C-alpha positions, 0 to 999 in steps of 0.5 A: 532332313536332306538325307530323309528326302533322298531316301524317300525319293529313292523309295518312291521312284519305282512307283511314282514318277518324279519330274526333274527339277532344279529347285523344290517348290513349297508344294514339293516340300509339303509332299515330301513331308507327307511321304516322311510321315507315311513311311516312318518306322512305327517302332521309331516314329519321327521326333516331334521336335524334328517334325516341328522344325520341318514345319517351320522350314516349310512356313519360312519357304512359303513366306519367302516365295510369297514375298518374292512374288509380291516384290516381282509384281511391285517391281513390274508395276513400278517399271510400267508406271515409270515408263509411262511417266517418262514417255509423257514427259518426253513427249512434252519436249516436242517443239523444243530446241536441243543441242546434240553431242554430235558432229553429224548432219543429215540433209533431206533436201529442201522438200524436207523443210531444211534450209540450213543446219545449225552447228556450234563449238566451245572455245576454252581459250581465245583462239587465233584461228578457227575453221569448220570443215564439212565432209560428205559420207565418203570423207570428201571435203565439201565445205570450209567455213572461215572467219569464225568467232575466236573468243573463248566461250560458245559459238553458233553458226549455220551451214546452208547446205552449199559446197565451196562452189556455192552449189547445193549438196546432195541429200545424205549424211555429213560430218563436220570438224572444228579446227582451232589454234591458240594465240601461240599457234598450238591446236586447241581441243574443242567440243562441237555440237549440232542443233535442231528442233525436236519434231517428234518422239517415237517409242521403239524397241530400241527405246525412246527416240527423238526426231530432230531434222528428220533423224532419230536420236537417243535421249543420251545424244541430247546434251541440253534442251534450249529455249526455242527463241534463244538456242544459243 
């Protein structure tokens, strides 16, 4: 059948412009079949079995295209429904406390309603010493927190946005690092967290963003949703 189609295209190209296509649709397929009948040799007409085979191919092509169209419509509808459900469920998180897999803190000033930042860490074993160091965006150490919990398990503490001299730090971005040593004096690998209340949900081109302490976070940044009355 491919040889017949190629021959027909060559015969009709001089009188009938053919648009350049990378694939043949069902309409093109049907037109080529009609051209085959039109230009067949009267003394050697197309075999009826061959014609039936081509009709079967046309029917299969049409069915496949219809199935593909239906599947695409179904997938688009399911995606829109899933997105709508996800947005509704995410909006229900407003007011909940969240634990972030992040060591970043953003301070927007007291006018932004921030009196302190909640941070935490998880000790896999008993520690002999634990220290939290907080750095500004330039990497300068501004605060060192000592005399912290040393027992194995999770610990939470607050930073009141003051430096080592007791002065309020400026607005901006900060990071913290938790350093700990076990009972033999060796460094311990520690998971650290930051905490905050989900203030709003924003639906952006980047995806669904949660606003915590005035900062946007991806859903993937949230490691746990906590009860507001007991974030630890």
